[in-house]
C-alpha angles and dihedrals in degrees: 000000000000108000094209092066097037095095092047092053101036102022125110093258091058090067095047099085133118097283100059101041094238095299118157120235095265092050090052089050090049090049092054091047092050091046090052092048098044112023102032096060090045093052092045090054090049091051091049090048091051091049091050091049092052091051093046094048092061090070096044125083092211120032114236120201112221115220114268112241117241120260092246092058096049103034112086123229115237116215112230091215092052091048091050094048094044101041106011096105093048095044101047106277126269102314096048092042091052091050093049092047088053090051091051091047092050090053091051094246096119138013132213126225104182106295093347128093117219136184115281123214094262103039095089091050098047104075129042106248094199092057103036102036096065090048091055098036096045093043098240091161092056090050090050092049092047090051091049091049091049091051090048091051090048091050091049091048092049092049090048091050091049092051090050091051091050091050091052093053 
């Protein structure tokens, strides 16, 4: 990697373009976490409901659409205190987390009901379910991190072996 372009590519300003509504890195991370906690379970229930409906329709002469439950009844509430205790250290502690939650609320991505965080009108539309859901559900991030750790261990082992060879000569 060329160090002179590192800040341009990975710096805070690199994320602040048209497709992330000027959110800093930790706010984007918070957004993905909230999406995974709120939207992902809702979509999984909808997919299971559709699969059940297809199986049930096979036995019926006339298909009957069951009423769709309201968003309030299927979207889970996320406790602010639980979010802070689970992800506070990774997302910038209480002050930074509060600021990012306010940003997300101002953009209509989340709503607040007292101490609880609820789905906003735009949260379900923001991220592509077909792309992001398999990455979260199948644990792609954990596989990527495991691969990076293995490569780091291999690099450390190679450098240790090289230093032993130099000492012997």
